[in-house]
C-alpha positions in Angstrom: -16.1 -0.8 -9.7 -12.4 -0.9 -9.1 -10.9 -4.4 -9.3 -7.5 -4.1 -7.8 -6.2 -2.8 -4.5 -3.8 -0.5 -6.3 -6.7 1.1 -8.2 -8.4 1.7 -4.9 -5.3 3.2 -3.4 -4.9 5.6 -6.4 -8.4 7.0 -5.9 -9.1 10.3 -4.2 -11.0 10.4 -1.0 -14.1 11.6 -2.8 -13.9 8.7 -5.3 -13.5 6.2 -2.5 -16.7 7.6 -0.9 -18.6 7.2 -4.1 -17.3 3.7 -4.5 -18.3 2.6 -1.1 -21.8 4.2 -1.5 -22.2 2.4 -4.9 -21.0 -0.9 -3.4 -23.4 -0.6 -0.4 -26.4 0.1 -2.7 -25.4 -2.9 -4.9 -25.0 -5.1 -1.8 -28.5 -4.1 -0.6 -30.0 -5.1 -4.0 -28.1 -8.4 -4.0 -29.4 -9.2 -0.5 -33.0 -8.5 -1.6 -32.5 -10.8 -4.6 -31.0 -13.5 -2.4 -34.1 -13.3 -0.2 -36.4 -13.7 -3.1 -34.3 -16.5 -4.5 -33.5 -14.7 -7.7 -29.8 -14.2 -7.2 -27.7 -15.2 -10.2 -24.3 -15.2 -8.6 -24.1 -15.6 -4.8 -20.4 -14.8 -5.0 -21.3 -11.2 -5.8 -22.4 -10.6 -2.2 -19.0 -11.6 -0.9 -17.2 -9.5 -3.6 -19.2 -6.4 -2.6 -18.7 -7.0 1.1 -14.9 -7.3 0.6 -14.8 -4.2 -1.6 -16.5 -2.2 1.1 -14.0 -3.6 3.7 -11.1 -2.7 1.4 -12.3 0.9 0.9 -12.9 1.4 4.6 -9.5 0.0 5.4 -7.9 2.5 3.0 -9.9 5.4 4.4 -8.8 4.4 8.0 -5.2 4.2 6.9 -5.4 7.6 5.3 -7.0 9.1 8.4 -4.4 7.6 10.7 -1.6 8.9 8.4 -3.1 12.4 8.5 -3.5 12.3 12.3 0.2 11.1 12.6 1.3 13.9 10.3 -0.7 16.5 12.4 0.8 15.2 15.6 4.3 15.5 14.2 3.7 19.1 13.1 2.3 20.1 16.6 5.2 18.4 18.5 
């Protein structure tokens, strides 16, 4: 998993998709562990939620930039 925001920004769209998928699967496993009271590190849940949010933010920013660029070209 990427640690820094800059590492995430340097990733391609495909890599970001894989990162978000991996983080979501990991988050699911952590939530199951939390329900069965076998979670070693509760902070991992927060870390994964924040990673997912960061990736989604970057994807949204890229989509907005692409839409703005397309609008400029058609205008």
